[in-house]
N, C-alpha and C positions, 0 to 999 in steps of 0.2 A: 024698203030700208035703204036704197040706194038714195030716194028723194029725201027721206029724212036727213040722212047726212050732208046733203046738197044744202038744204036747208038751215040746218044749225052748224055749217062750216065756220062762220063769223065767231059763234060762241066758242065752238071748239077751240077755235086758234087762239081767242081771249084767255082761256081758261088754260090752254096750253104755255102760254107766253106771261099770262098773268098770276097765276097761281102758284109757281113754285117760288119767285123771290117773296111774294106776301107769306107764305109759309115759313121760309128761311127767317123771315123778318121776325115773325111771331116767335120762331123757337129761340132767335139770338137775345131778344127781348124778356124771356119767359129766364132762360141762364142767367141775365143780367142782374134781374129782379132777385131769382133764387140765391145768386152769388152775395149780394149786398144783404139780404136776409141772415143767411146762414153764416157770412162773416162778419156780420155785426160791424159791417162798415158806416163810419158817421154819414149821414145825410150830406154835412157841409163839405165832405170828402169826395163821395161819388153818389150822385143822387139816383134814386131808385126811378125805374121807366114811370112808374105810376105816377110820383112826384111831379116829373116832366108832363105827363099828360095834364095834370092840373093847372101846372103853370102856363100851359099852352092857352088854355079856356080862362084864367085868371088874368092872366097879364096881356091877353090881346089887345084891348083897347089901350094900355098905356104905352105897347111896343109900335103900335099902327104907325105910328108918324116915321119910326127907324127904319120899321119894314118898307114904307112906301119909297123912302128916301136909299133904301139899297136896292130894291127892284127896279126903280126908276134909275138910277145910275148906272146899273149893270144891262138892262136892257138897250137904254141908250146906246152905252158905250159898246156894246156887242154889235147892234145893229151899225153904227158906224165904222167899225171896224172891219165887219164882214163887205161894206159897200168899198171902200178906200181898199182894203185888201184885193177886192176883185178889180178897180179899175187899175191899179198898179200891174196885178198880174197881166192884164191884157196888153200894157204896155210893153213891159218886159219881154211877154213873149213875141211880140210883134217887132221891135226892134234891139238888134244884139248891143250896139254902143248901151243904149240905157240900162240892157241886163248887165253889162259888165261894170257899168257904175252904180247901181243900186243894189244889185244883190249881195256885196259884201256886209252894206250898212243894215240891209233887213235880217241877216244871218246873224250879226253882231246884235239886232235888238233882241232875238230870238233867245241868246245868250245872258243876257243880262237881267237879272232880277229885277222888273220895275219898282218894286217895294222897296228897293235901297237908294232910287232917286227921289221916291214920295215925298221925304221928310226936305230935299232940297227943293223940289216944286212947289212946296207950299211955303216956303220962303217967299218966294216969287208972288205965287198965285193966290196965298192963302189957304184957308181950310175948308172952302165950300165945296159943292158937288162938282165944280166945273174940273178942279184937279184930280179928282177921283175917276171922273170921267176920261179925261185926256192920258191917264193912267193905264185904263183898260184899253183904251184905241192903241197906245204903242206896243202894249204886252200882246193884244189878241190880232193884230192885223197882219203880222209877220206869218202865223200861222195859215191865216186865210190864202196867202199872197203865196207864199213857198209851195204849198200843196197843190193851189191852181196853175202855178206855172208848170211843174212837174207834169200835171196833168195835160195842158195845152200842149206842151212840146212833145210828150209822147203819143201823139193822136197816130191812128193806124195810116202809114203810109199810103195804103192802096187808098184808101176816102179821099186823101190829098189830091193823089193823081187825078181821081176823079172828076174833082172838082177844078182841077187845072184843065183838064179835057172839056169841061163843060164851060170853058172860059170864064167862071166866076170871080169876081174880083176879092179883095180883102175882107170886106164887110160879110160879104154872102159866105165865103169861104170860114170864116170866124163864127158866124150865126148859126150856120146850117151845118158844119163839119165839126168843128174844133169843140165848140162849147157842147155841142149834146156830146160830142165823145168825151169829154174830161168831167163830165158833170158829176160823177162819182167822187172824183177827186177832190173836186170844189167842195162837195161834202163832206168829206173827210176834213178837210182844213177847218170848215165851219162847226163841225162838232169839236174838234180840239180848241178854237177858237173860244167857243161856248164856256169851255172847262176854264180854260186861262182868264177869261173874262171874270167867272164867278170868283177863280182864288186871288185876282188882282183886286177886284173891288172889294172884298171883305179886309183882305190885307191892309188896302187904304186906309180903311175906315180903322182898325185897328192901331195904325203907326199914328194916325192923328185925325182929328175931327171929332166934334161933338154929337154927330148924329150918324145915324145906321146902326144894323145890327153888329157890327165887328167891334163899333164904339162900344155898345151896351155888352157883349160878351166880358170885353173887359171889366166894366165897371161892376157886372155882377160877381166875377170871379174876384174883385178885390174885396167883397163883403161876404165871400163864401157862399153865395147864391148858385151853387150848382145847377140845381133845378131850372133857374130862370135861365141860365148861361146854355144848357141844354136844349132849351125852348128856342132861343134864338139859331141855335145849329140847325134844329128840325125846319126853322122857316125858310132859312138859306138854302137847305137840302130840297126843299119843295119848289123854288126857284130852279134849282139845277136841273131836277127830274122835267119840269114843265118845259123848260127850254129845248133840252134836249129830246123830249117825245116830240115837240113841234116841229124840230128840225128833221126826225124820221118819218114824221107824217107827210111834211112837204116834198121830202127827196122822192117818196113812194109815189106821189100824186101826179111827180112829172113824168111825164112820157115822151122820149124820143126815140 
């Protein structure tokens, strides 16, 4: 009996973590469908889940260029934001003068909704993908940076003393002590940045531009095609779930 449980441990873990949200989503979709039918809600006002399902398959080829545009912009912007946030975090946690100079600016970037600046950025840079990627970077990298800095400066003092006793230099101390000890804080920032990258990327497409799922949502809503608009939202949600899942898998695979 014990051997059977061990062999099926991954399956049981998958069922325990994956089954509850799936069941909840099914229940919510069923309630949504029943409410639309019972309330006789017009399809142009609120699409039914079955209509959204039809739109997901029927409009896929038409939406594919917009899906690729949104996915590429968000992924590229997010990855660059992570890299920039980590590099600046290393510098800030290593040099107090640089920390005093940059930290207030980075905090300010966290407080400013970048979507409010996108129209002005488009006046200078146009409506191409570059401005959307830049907006994602500016909005997402501070979250990686701030969480990483907090993790790096709150390392276990005993471990730092051990590295000093071993006469380790700054690079050795960071790579073998500070970074491994703060890795979970880094991933917290990366998770938050992934959410902000999704929000900023889609919001930038809604504000301006002729490509991407955000612009398509506005187009469909203007013509009361709510099922098609919801299908775009589903494609956006799929990317968000994939990115979040990949981040979680990578964090579990890192051993320190």
